[in-house]
C-alpha positions as CSV (number, residue, x, y, z in Angstrom):
1,M,8.9,107.9,-38.7
2,A,12.3,106.3,-39.1
3,A,12.5,105.5,-35.4
4,R,9.1,103.8,-35.6
5,R,10.2,101.7,-38.5
6,R,13.3,100.7,-36.6
7,N,11.2,99.8,-33.6
8,I,8.9,97.6,-35.7
9,G,12.0,95.9,-37.3
10,E,13.5,95.2,-33.9
11,D,10.1,93.9,-32.6
12,L,9.9,91.6,-35.6
13,A,13.4,90.4,-35.1
14,W,12.7,89.9,-31.4
15,L,9.4,88.1,-32.2
16,K,11.2,85.9,-34.8
17,W,13.5,84.5,-32.2
18,W,10.6,83.7,-30.0
19,L,8.8,82.0,-32.9
20,V,11.9,80.0,-33.6
21,L,12.2,79.0,-30.0
22,L,8.5,78.1,-29.9
23,A,8.9,76.0,-33.1
24,I,11.9,74.2,-31.5
25,S,10.0,73.6,-28.3
26,L,7.0,72.2,-30.3
27,A,9.3,70.0,-32.3
28,I,10.9,68.7,-29.1
29,A,7.5,68.2,-27.4
30,I,6.2,66.4,-30.5
31,G,9.3,64.3,-30.7
32,G,9.2,63.4,-27.1
33,Y,5.5,62.5,-27.4
34,W,6.1,60.1,-30.3
35,T,9.2,58.7,-28.6
36,S,7.1,58.0,-25.5
37,L,4.5,56.3,-27.6
38,Y,7.2,54.2,-29.3
39,Y,8.7,53.2,-26.0
40,R,5.3,52.5,-24.6
41,G,4.6,50.2,-27.4
42,E,7.9,48.5,-27.0
43,M,7.3,48.1,-23.3
44,R,3.9,46.6,-24.0
45,Q,5.4,44.1,-26.5
46,L,8.2,43.3,-24.0
47,E,5.6,42.8,-21.3
48,F,3.5,40.6,-23.6
49,G,6.6,38.6,-24.6
50,T,7.6,38.2,-21.0
51,R,4.1,37.0,-20.0
52,S,4.1,34.6,-23.0
53,N,7.5,33.3,-22.0
54,F,6.4,33.0,-18.4
55,D,3.3,31.0,-19.5
56,V,5.5,28.7,-21.7
57,I,8.0,28.2,-18.8
58,L,5.1,27.5,-16.4
59,Q,3.7,25.0,-18.9
60,E,7.1,23.3,-19.2
61,V,7.5,23.2,-15.5
62,T,4.0,21.6,-15.2
63,Q,4.9,19.1,-17.8
64,I,8.1,18.3,-16.0
65,E,6.3,17.8,-12.7
66,E,3.7,15.6,-14.4
67,S,6.5,13.5,-16.0
68,E,8.2,13.3,-12.7
69,R,5.0,12.1,-11.1
70,V,4.5,9.5,-13.8
71,I,8.1,8.3,-13.4
72,V,7.7,8.0,-9.6
73,E,4.5,6.1,-10.0
74,N,6.1,3.7,-12.5
75,I,9.0,3.2,-10.2
76,D,6.7,2.4,-7.4
77,R,4.8,0.0,-9.6
78,F,8.0,-1.6,-10.7
79,N,9.1,-2.0,-7.1
80,S,5.7,-3.4,-6.2
81,L,5.9,-5.9,-9.0
82,A,9.4,-6.9,-8.0
83,A,8.5,-7.1,-4.3
84,N,5.6,-9.4,-5.2
85,R,7.9,-11.6,-7.3
86,L,5.9,-10.9,-10.5
87,L,9.1,-10.1,-12.5
88,E,10.7,-13.4,-11.6
89,E,10.6,-16.8,-13.2
90,E,8.0,-19.2,-11.8
91,N,9.3,-20.8,-8.7
92,R,7.2,-23.9,-8.5
93,V,9.2,-25.3,-5.6
94,S,8.4,-22.2,-3.6
95,L,4.7,-22.5,-4.5
96,L,4.6,-26.1,-3.3
97,E,6.4,-25.1,0.0
98,D,3.7,-22.4,0.6
99,V,1.0,-24.9,0.0
100,R,2.7,-27.3,2.4
101,R,2.9,-24.5,5.0
102,I,-0.8,-23.7,4.5
103,R,-1.7,-27.4,4.8
104,D,0.2,-27.7,8.1
105,N,-1.2,-24.5,9.6
106,F,-4.9,-25.4,8.9
107,R,-4.5,-29.2,9.0
108,L,-5.8,-29.7,5.4
109,F,-4.7,-33.2,4.6
110,P,-4.1,-34.2,2.0
111,I,-3.7,-31.5,-0.7
112,D,-3.2,-32.4,-4.3
113,V,-1.6,-29.7,-6.5
114,E,-1.2,-29.8,-10.2
115,I,0.6,-27.1,-12.2
116,R,0.1,-27.1,-16.0
117,E,2.5,-26.1,-18.7
118,Q,3.3,-22.4,-18.8
119,A,1.9,-20.2,-21.6
120,S,3.5,-17.0,-22.8
121,H,2.1,-13.9,-24.6
122,M,4.0,-10.8,-25.7
123,L,2.4,-7.5,-24.6
124,D,1.9,-4.8,-27.2
125,Y,3.3,-1.3,-26.9
126,G,1.4,1.8,-27.7
127,E,1.1,3.2,-31.2
128,G,3.7,5.9,-30.5
129,V,6.5,3.4,-29.7
130,E,7.9,2.0,-33.0
131,F,11.2,0.4,-32.0
132,P,11.2,-0.5,-28.3
133,E,14.5,-1.7,-26.8
134,E,12.8,-4.5,-25.0
135,F,9.4,-6.3,-24.7
136,I,7.4,-7.5,-21.8
137,S,5.8,-10.9,-21.9
138,I,3.1,-12.1,-19.6
139,R,3.3,-15.8,-18.6
140,S,0.5,-17.8,-17.2
141,S,0.2,-21.3,-15.7
142,V,-3.0,-23.1,-14.6
143,V,-2.8,-24.3,-11.0
144,M,-5.3,-26.9,-9.8
145,V,-5.7,-27.6,-6.1
146,R,-7.9,-30.3,-4.5
147,F,-8.3,-30.9,-0.8
148,P,-10.9,-32.3,1.6
149,L,-13.1,-30.0,3.8
150,L,-13.4,-31.0,7.4
151,H,-14.6,-27.6,8.8
152,E,-16.7,-24.8,7.5
153,E,-13.8,-22.3,7.4
154,D,-11.4,-24.6,5.6
155,L,-12.0,-23.3,2.1
156,T,-12.0,-19.6,3.1
157,R,-8.9,-20.0,5.2
158,F,-7.0,-21.7,2.4
159,L,-8.1,-19.1,-0.2
160,G,-7.1,-16.3,2.1
161,A,-3.7,-17.7,2.7
162,F,-3.1,-18.9,-0.9
163,L,-4.2,-15.8,-2.7
164,N,-2.1,-13.5,-0.3
165,A,1.2,-15.4,-0.6
166,G,2.8,-12.7,-2.7
167,R,1.9,-14.0,-6.2
168,L,-0.4,-12.8,-8.9
169,M,-2.8,-15.7,-8.5
170,V,-6.3,-15.3,-10.0
171,S,-9.1,-17.7,-9.0
172,T,-11.1,-18.9,-12.0
173,S,-13.4,-21.5,-10.4
174,C,-13.9,-23.3,-7.1
175,T,-16.4,-26.2,-6.6
176,I,-17.4,-28.3,-3.7
177,T,-18.5,-31.9,-4.2
178,A,-19.6,-34.5,-1.8
179,S,-17.1,-37.2,-1.1
180,S,-18.0,-40.9,-1.3
181,V,-18.2,-41.8,2.4
182,D,-19.4,-45.0,3.9
183,P,-22.9,-44.5,5.5
184,A,-21.6,-46.0,8.6
185,D,-19.1,-43.1,8.9
186,A,-21.7,-40.4,8.3
187,L,-21.6,-39.3,11.9
188,N,-17.9,-39.6,12.4
189,I,-15.5,-36.6,12.2
190,I,-14.3,-37.1,8.7
191,A,-14.3,-35.0,5.5
192,H,-17.6,-35.3,3.7
193,Q,-16.8,-32.7,1.0
194,I,-13.9,-32.0,-1.3
195,A,-13.0,-28.6,-2.7
196,S,-11.5,-28.3,-6.2
197,C,-10.1,-24.9,-7.2
198,D,-8.5,-23.7,-10.3
199,F,-6.2,-20.7,-10.5
200,I,-4.1,-18.8,-13.1
201,W,-0.7,-17.9,-12.0
202,Y,0.7,-14.8,-13.8
203,T,4.2,-13.6,-14.0
204,F,5.9,-10.9,-16.2
205,R,9.3,-11.1,-17.9
206,R,11.4,-8.5,-19.7
207,E,12.3,-9.8,-23.1
208,L,15.3,-8.6,-25.1
209,P,15.2,-9.1,-28.9
210,S,18.0,-11.5,-28.9
211,E,16.9,-13.7,-25.9
212,D,13.6,-15.2,-26.8
213,P,12.6,-16.9,-30.1
214,E,9.1,-15.5,-29.6
215,F,10.4,-12.1,-30.3
216,D,11.2,-12.9,-34.0
217,E,7.6,-14.1,-34.6
218,F,6.2,-11.1,-32.7
219,A,8.5,-8.7,-34.5
220,E,7.3,-10.0,-37.9
221,Q,3.7,-9.4,-36.9
222,V,4.3,-5.9,-35.6
223,F,6.9,-4.6,-38.0
């Protein structure tokens, strides 16, 4: 009887260690499970943050590329304006020389040219620009040209050459009137019509605040 009790006690002691080992194993397993869940959540947050940062970086790169494209376009436009002499002062002597060259090429004699007084207007900036470092003024002059027409193509030839001489010249009107010719000369090779054309010659100028008195008046209106 005593031996049986001893065996039961030994069995219980042996079973107790297995239960302790089982409890430790369960604790380790549960701890590992919750740890894996925690790290999985951290990895998901890290992945989400990485994707968000990647999207932000991609958006910034896109904005930089767009800004670079706009800058390149503006540089090209500036170079085009400079190449076409739109950022220079009016060179009326050069204009008269071009008219003389056109007259000699197409034998348009005589040509009368009148250039009126130049007008100036300051261009406005966008609403987001409060204190620009400089302003741009657009300047315009009315150019009136009058010449006789001897051939059918005289007017189109003159307009093609005059409007493509590298200036921002806009045609506003062009009329053809009959010239007063002696009836006895009606069959002779002389000009029976006269063309009168009006143009507006535009140029642009960079205005610094201290250079042009128009700036003070413009600044009072804007600011």
